[in-house]
C-alpha positions as CSV (number, residue, x, y, z in Angstrom):
1,N,0.0,0.0,0.0
2,A,1.6,3.2,-1.2
3,T,0.0,5.4,1.5
4,E,1.2,3.1,4.3
5,E,4.7,3.0,2.8
6,E,4.8,6.8,2.8
7,E,3.7,7.0,6.4
8,E,6.2,4.4,7.4
9,E,9.1,6.3,5.8
10,E,7.9,9.6,7.3
11,E,8.1,8.1,10.8
12,E,11.7,7.2,10.3
13,S,13.0,10.7,10.0
14,V,16.4,10.9,11.7
15,F,16.8,14.7,11.5
16,I,14.6,16.5,14.0
17,A,13.9,20.2,14.6
18,V,14.7,21.4,18.2
19,R,11.3,22.9,19.3
20,D,10.3,26.2,20.9
21,V,13.1,28.2,19.4
22,F,11.6,30.4,16.7
23,K,8.3,32.2,16.5
24,Y,7.1,30.8,13.2
25,E,6.8,27.4,14.9
26,S,3.5,28.3,16.5
27,R,2.1,29.0,13.0
28,I,3.0,25.6,11.5
29,L,2.4,23.4,14.5
30,D,-0.9,24.7,15.8
31,I,-3.8,24.1,13.4
32,D,-5.9,26.5,15.5
33,D,-3.3,29.2,15.4
34,N,-5.0,32.6,15.1
35,S,-2.0,34.5,13.7
36,T,-3.1,37.5,11.7
37,T,-2.6,37.8,7.9
38,S,-0.2,40.7,8.4
39,S,2.0,38.7,10.8
40,T,2.1,35.6,8.6
41,S,3.1,37.7,5.6
42,K,6.1,39.2,7.4
43,R,9.5,37.7,7.0
44,N,11.0,36.1,10.1
45,Y,13.5,39.0,10.7
46,E,10.6,41.5,10.5
47,L,8.5,39.9,13.3
48,D,10.0,42.1,16.1
49,D,12.1,45.1,16.7
50,G,15.3,43.3,16.0
51,A,16.2,42.1,19.5
52,F,15.0,38.6,18.9
53,F,15.0,38.6,15.1
54,G,12.2,36.1,14.9
55,A,13.4,33.9,17.8
56,S,11.0,33.0,20.7
57,R,13.8,33.0,23.3
58,Q,17.1,34.8,24.0
59,W,19.8,34.1,21.4
60,G,22.2,33.2,24.3
61,S,19.9,30.3,25.0
62,I,19.9,29.3,21.3
63,R,23.7,29.4,21.2
64,A,23.8,27.1,24.2
65,K,21.4,24.7,22.5
66,L,23.5,24.8,19.3
67,K,26.7,23.9,21.3
68,I,25.3,20.8,22.9
69,T,27.8,18.1,22.2
70,T,27.4,14.4,21.7
71,N,28.9,13.8,25.1
72,E,26.0,15.6,26.7
73,T,23.3,13.5,25.0
74,A,24.0,10.0,24.0
75,R,21.1,9.9,21.4
76,E,22.4,12.8,19.3
77,N,25.2,12.9,16.8
78,G,25.3,16.7,16.5
79,R,23.4,19.9,15.9
80,K,23.5,22.6,13.2
81,L,21.6,25.8,12.7
82,F,20.2,25.9,9.2
83,L,19.3,29.2,7.7
84,F,17.1,28.7,4.6
85,V,17.0,31.8,2.4
86,R,14.3,32.0,-0.2
87,H,15.4,33.7,-3.4
88,G,14.2,37.2,-4.3
89,E,11.4,37.9,-6.7
90,A,12.1,36.5,-10.2
91,T,10.4,37.1,-13.5
92,H,8.1,34.0,-13.2
93,N,6.8,35.3,-9.9
94,V,5.5,38.5,-11.7
95,W,4.0,36.3,-14.4
96,G,2.4,34.0,-11.8
97,E,0.8,36.9,-9.9
98,R,-1.0,38.0,-13.1
99,Q,-2.4,34.5,-13.5
100,R,-4.2,34.6,-10.1
101,G,-7.9,34.5,-10.5
102,E,-7.7,33.0,-14.0
103,A,-8.3,29.4,-15.1
104,Q,-5.2,27.4,-14.3
105,M,-3.0,27.0,-17.4
106,P,-1.8,23.5,-18.3
107,N,1.9,23.1,-17.7
108,D,2.6,22.3,-21.3
109,Q,1.1,25.6,-22.3
110,V,3.2,27.8,-20.0
111,P,5.2,30.2,-22.3
112,C,8.9,30.6,-22.3
113,T,8.6,34.4,-22.3
114,D,6.3,36.7,-20.4
115,E,4.4,38.4,-23.2
116,V,3.7,41.5,-21.1
117,T,7.2,42.1,-19.7
118,G,9.2,40.4,-22.5
119,K,11.3,38.6,-19.8
120,S,12.3,35.0,-20.1
121,L,10.6,32.4,-17.9
122,L,13.2,29.7,-18.7
123,D,15.3,29.4,-15.5
124,P,14.2,33.0,-14.7
125,S,16.4,35.7,-13.4
126,L,15.7,38.1,-10.5
127,T,13.7,41.3,-11.1
128,Q,14.8,44.7,-9.7
129,L,12.6,44.1,-6.7
130,G,14.1,40.7,-6.4
131,L,17.6,42.2,-6.3
132,H,16.4,44.6,-3.5
133,E,14.9,41.6,-1.6
134,A,18.2,39.7,-1.9
135,T,20.0,42.8,-0.6
136,E,17.7,42.9,2.4
137,S,18.2,39.2,2.9
138,G,21.9,39.7,3.0
139,K,21.6,42.4,5.7
140,A,19.4,40.1,7.8
141,L,21.6,37.1,7.2
142,G,24.6,39.1,8.6
143,T,22.5,39.8,11.8
144,Y,21.6,36.1,12.1
145,L,25.2,35.0,11.9
146,E,26.3,37.7,14.4
147,K,23.6,36.5,16.8
148,A,24.6,32.8,16.2
149,F,28.3,33.4,17.0
150,K,28.3,36.7,18.9
151,E,31.3,37.9,17.0
152,S,33.5,35.0,17.9
153,E,36.4,35.0,15.4
154,E,37.0,31.3,16.0
155,D,33.4,30.4,15.2
156,E,33.4,32.6,12.0
157,Q,35.0,29.7,10.2
158,K,32.1,27.4,11.1
159,V,29.7,28.5,8.4
160,S,29.0,26.7,5.1
161,F,27.1,28.2,2.2
162,F,25.0,26.3,-0.4
163,T,22.8,27.3,-3.3
164,S,20.3,25.6,-5.6
165,P,21.7,25.7,-9.2
166,Q,18.8,27.7,-10.5
167,A,19.4,31.3,-11.6
168,R,17.2,33.0,-9.1
169,T,19.0,31.3,-6.1
170,I,22.5,31.8,-7.4
171,E,21.8,35.5,-8.1
172,S,20.4,35.9,-4.6
173,S,23.5,34.3,-3.1
174,R,25.7,36.6,-5.1
175,V,24.0,39.6,-3.7
176,A,23.4,38.3,-0.1
177,V,26.8,36.7,0.4
178,L,29.4,38.0,-2.1
179,H,28.2,41.6,-2.0
180,T,27.3,41.9,1.6
181,S,30.4,42.6,3.8
182,S,28.8,41.4,7.0
183,V,28.2,38.0,5.4
184,K,31.2,37.8,3.1
185,K,33.5,37.9,6.1
186,Y,32.1,34.5,7.2
187,Q,32.5,33.0,3.8
188,N,36.1,34.3,3.6
189,A,36.8,32.9,7.1
190,S,35.4,29.5,6.2
191,G,37.8,29.3,3.2
192,K,35.1,27.5,1.2
193,P,33.2,28.5,-1.9
194,I,29.4,28.6,-2.1
195,R,28.5,25.0,-3.1
196,V,26.0,24.5,-5.9
197,S,23.8,21.5,-5.2
198,D,21.1,20.0,-7.3
199,M,19.7,18.4,-4.1
200,I,18.2,21.7,-3.1
201,R,16.8,22.8,-6.4
202,N,13.1,23.4,-6.6
203,K,10.5,20.7,-7.1
204,I,11.1,19.0,-10.4
205,D,8.6,19.6,-13.2
206,L,10.3,19.2,-16.5
207,S,7.3,20.6,-18.4
208,V,7.5,24.0,-16.9
209,P,10.1,26.5,-18.1
210,F,10.8,28.1,-14.7
211,E,11.6,24.8,-13.1
212,I,14.3,23.9,-15.6
213,R,17.9,24.4,-14.6
214,R,20.1,26.1,-17.1
215,P,23.4,24.5,-18.1
216,H,26.5,25.7,-16.2
217,S,29.9,26.2,-17.6
218,F,33.0,25.5,-15.6
219,E,36.7,24.6,-16.2
220,N,38.1,21.1,-16.3
221,E,40.3,20.7,-13.2
222,L,42.9,18.7,-15.2
223,T,43.1,20.6,-18.5
224,G,41.7,24.0,-17.7
225,D,39.4,23.7,-20.7
226,P,35.9,25.1,-20.5
227,I,33.2,22.4,-20.1
228,Q,29.5,23.1,-20.9
229,Y,27.6,21.3,-18.1
230,G,24.2,20.2,-19.1
231,G,24.6,20.0,-22.8
232,L,23.1,22.5,-25.2
233,S,22.1,26.1,-24.6
234,R,18.6,25.0,-25.6
235,A,16.3,23.6,-22.9
236,L,16.4,19.8,-23.1
237,A,13.4,19.1,-20.8
238,K,10.6,17.3,-22.7
239,R,7.0,18.2,-23.2
240,E,5.2,15.1,-24.2
241,E,8.3,13.8,-25.9
242,K,9.0,17.1,-27.7
243,Y,11.7,19.6,-26.9
244,L,10.7,23.1,-25.7
245,D,10.6,24.7,-29.1
246,G,11.8,28.3,-29.1
247,C,13.0,28.3,-25.5
248,E,16.5,29.8,-25.3
249,F,18.4,30.6,-22.1
250,T,19.2,34.3,-21.8
251,T,21.9,36.2,-20.0
252,T,20.9,36.7,-16.4
253,L,21.0,40.0,-14.5
254,R,24.1,38.8,-12.6
255,D,25.2,36.6,-15.5
256,I,25.6,33.1,-13.9
257,T,26.0,31.3,-17.2
258,S,29.7,30.7,-16.3
259,I,30.7,29.8,-12.8
260,H,34.4,29.4,-11.9
261,E,36.3,28.7,-8.8
262,N,37.5,32.3,-8.6
263,D,33.9,33.4,-8.6
264,A,33.5,31.8,-5.1
265,F,31.2,29.1,-6.4
266,E,32.0,25.3,-6.5
267,V,30.2,23.3,-9.1
268,A,30.8,19.6,-8.6
269,T,29.4,17.0,-11.0
270,E,28.8,13.3,-10.6
271,D,29.0,10.5,-13.1
272,I,25.4,9.6,-14.1
273,T,26.4,5.9,-14.5
274,R,26.7,5.6,-10.7
275,E,24.1,4.3,-8.3
276,N,20.6,5.4,-9.6
277,K,19.5,6.3,-6.1
278,C,21.8,9.3,-6.3
279,R,20.0,10.7,-9.3
280,L,18.1,13.8,-8.3
281,G,14.7,12.5,-9.4
282,E,15.1,9.2,-7.7
283,A,16.4,10.1,-4.2
284,T,14.8,7.9,-1.6
285,N,15.1,7.4,2.2
286,D,17.9,4.9,1.8
287,S,19.8,7.0,-0.7
288,V,21.8,8.3,2.3
289,F,23.7,5.0,2.1
290,T,24.7,5.4,-1.5
291,C,24.9,9.1,-2.0
292,A,27.7,9.9,0.4
293,N,29.9,12.8,-0.6
294,E,27.6,13.8,-3.4
295,L,26.5,17.4,-2.8
296,G,27.2,18.6,-6.3
297,L,25.1,18.5,-9.5
298,L,23.9,14.9,-9.8
299,V,22.8,14.6,-13.5
300,N,24.3,15.8,-16.7
301,S,21.2,17.7,-17.8
302,D,17.5,18.0,-17.1
303,G,16.9,16.2,-20.4
304,E,18.5,13.1,-19.0
305,L,16.1,13.0,-16.1
306,R,13.3,10.7,-17.0
307,Y,10.0,12.5,-17.7
308,E,8.2,10.3,-15.2
309,S,10.7,11.3,-12.5
310,N,8.9,14.6,-12.1
311,E,8.4,15.3,-8.4
312,L,4.7,15.8,-8.1
313,T,4.4,15.4,-4.3
314,M,6.0,17.1,-1.3
315,H,6.9,13.6,-0.1
316,S,9.5,13.3,-2.8
317,V,11.0,16.6,-1.9
318,R,11.1,15.4,1.8
319,N,13.0,12.3,0.7
320,R,15.5,14.5,-1.2
321,M,16.0,16.8,1.7
322,R,16.6,13.8,4.0
323,V,19.5,12.8,1.7
324,W,20.8,16.4,1.7
325,F,20.7,16.7,5.5
326,A,22.6,13.4,5.8
327,N,25.3,14.6,3.3
328,V,25.6,17.9,5.1
329,F,26.0,16.4,8.6
330,E,28.7,14.0,7.1
331,E,30.6,16.4,5.0
332,E,30.3,19.6,7.0
333,R,31.1,18.2,10.5
334,D,32.9,21.2,11.7
335,A,30.2,23.7,10.5
336,K,27.7,24.9,13.1
337,V,25.7,27.1,10.7
338,I,24.5,26.1,7.2
339,V,23.2,28.8,4.9
340,A,21.2,27.6,1.9
341,F,19.7,29.7,-0.9
342,V,16.6,27.7,-2.0
343,H,13.0,27.8,-3.1
344,G,9.6,27.8,-1.3
345,D,9.0,24.1,-2.0
346,V,12.4,23.2,-0.6
347,I,11.7,25.1,2.6
348,E,8.3,23.5,2.9
349,G,9.8,20.0,2.3
350,A,12.6,20.6,4.8
351,L,10.2,21.8,7.5
352,R,7.9,18.8,6.9
353,E,10.9,16.5,7.2
354,L,12.1,18.1,10.4
355,Y,8.7,18.6,12.2
356,G,7.0,15.5,10.8
357,D,3.3,14.9,11.3
358,D,3.3,17.7,13.9
359,M,3.4,20.2,11.1
360,K,-0.3,21.2,10.6
361,S,-0.1,24.2,8.4
362,E,2.0,25.3,5.4
363,Y,4.8,27.8,5.9
364,N,4.5,29.7,2.6
365,A,7.9,31.5,2.6
366,S,7.9,35.0,1.1
367,N,10.5,36.0,-1.4
368,G,13.6,37.0,0.5
369,D,12.5,35.3,3.7
370,I,15.0,33.6,6.0
371,V,13.8,30.5,7.8
372,P,16.0,29.4,10.7
373,V,15.7,25.9,12.2
374,L,18.0,24.2,14.7
375,V,18.4,20.6,13.6
376,K,19.6,17.6,15.6
377,D,21.0,14.4,14.0
378,V,19.5,11.4,15.8
379,R,20.7,8.6,13.4
380,P,21.3,5.3,15.2
381,K,25.0,4.7,16.1
382,E,25.1,1.5,14.0
383,Y,23.8,3.6,11.0
384,L,26.8,5.9,11.4
385,N,29.2,3.0,11.7
386,F,27.9,1.6,8.5
387,W,28.3,5.0,6.8
388,N,31.8,5.7,8.1
389,E,33.2,2.2,7.4
390,T,31.8,1.7,3.9
391,D,33.9,2.6,0.8
392,Y,31.7,4.4,-1.7
């Protein structure tokens, strides 16, 4: 029974949110919550005067919870503070707003270009408002990091940055990290680039232009030659066995077509002939055993994802996030804070994975919102022994 199988997998979550830390929790955990529309439309860092920055307790208490070690609790393997940043407004958001109130358009009829604005809807770029929202996210992110570490120079090295490979998230990360001095200092101190990961891209729907990930160019580490990742500059995703005719990738506002190491981004690719469970559209609960050390782009192009691999349910996103959490806890053991530039569906999937069946209401992140969540890793010890002793 598929329903019973889903329920069984959901009960096995081994990454759990520490409760009663942030104010938004009352919204998503209480089905009878009477929060006003104005409060739910605010971003977390706009909920108070700045003293708590969306937290429901003093930040000193949160820092203490973050620093709990495995020696203090036998059941836990570690804790990390995740800061999920939703991208700023992109051109497809503007198009989508105009569609409200109209009959829903079939996916295979969504155009590649907004006929009103003339902007591309294929892996869309940020609007001017979106750039402003990303700027504000950067300022807020700097405050979150300052509160998490209280200006400890030693801890400044314990931050890792990730981004979805889609244009709107990479552009947001450029603005909020690379062009925000209060955040850039943490990225400099870590000595690590922003990691581009397919695992945290938006829900997959290969029939919709704005869910397609553009190819990325990068240099071959051995020869230095440029490599076009993802194949042609034309969209390869299929619509009923046909290519997206007339859909061409355009230069983005912050031109992310080429990403190089000196641009502070790391694009890692994996051989698609490896274990199928590591393919983005096929990540499942037990993929954590076979996808170790795979946080980069996991498939050569969207066209090579099977059409039937589209993620049509939040459950599939939850599975993918479980794999990503496992990879992060394994690969980023020294990091205490993880910043990830993602999408609304990814934030929703992450929260549903971390809060489980206790999550009664959708979160509905606004553009530019930052969703903090303190996560504990409660994987069984024998599970970790298997992970650490197995050669992948």
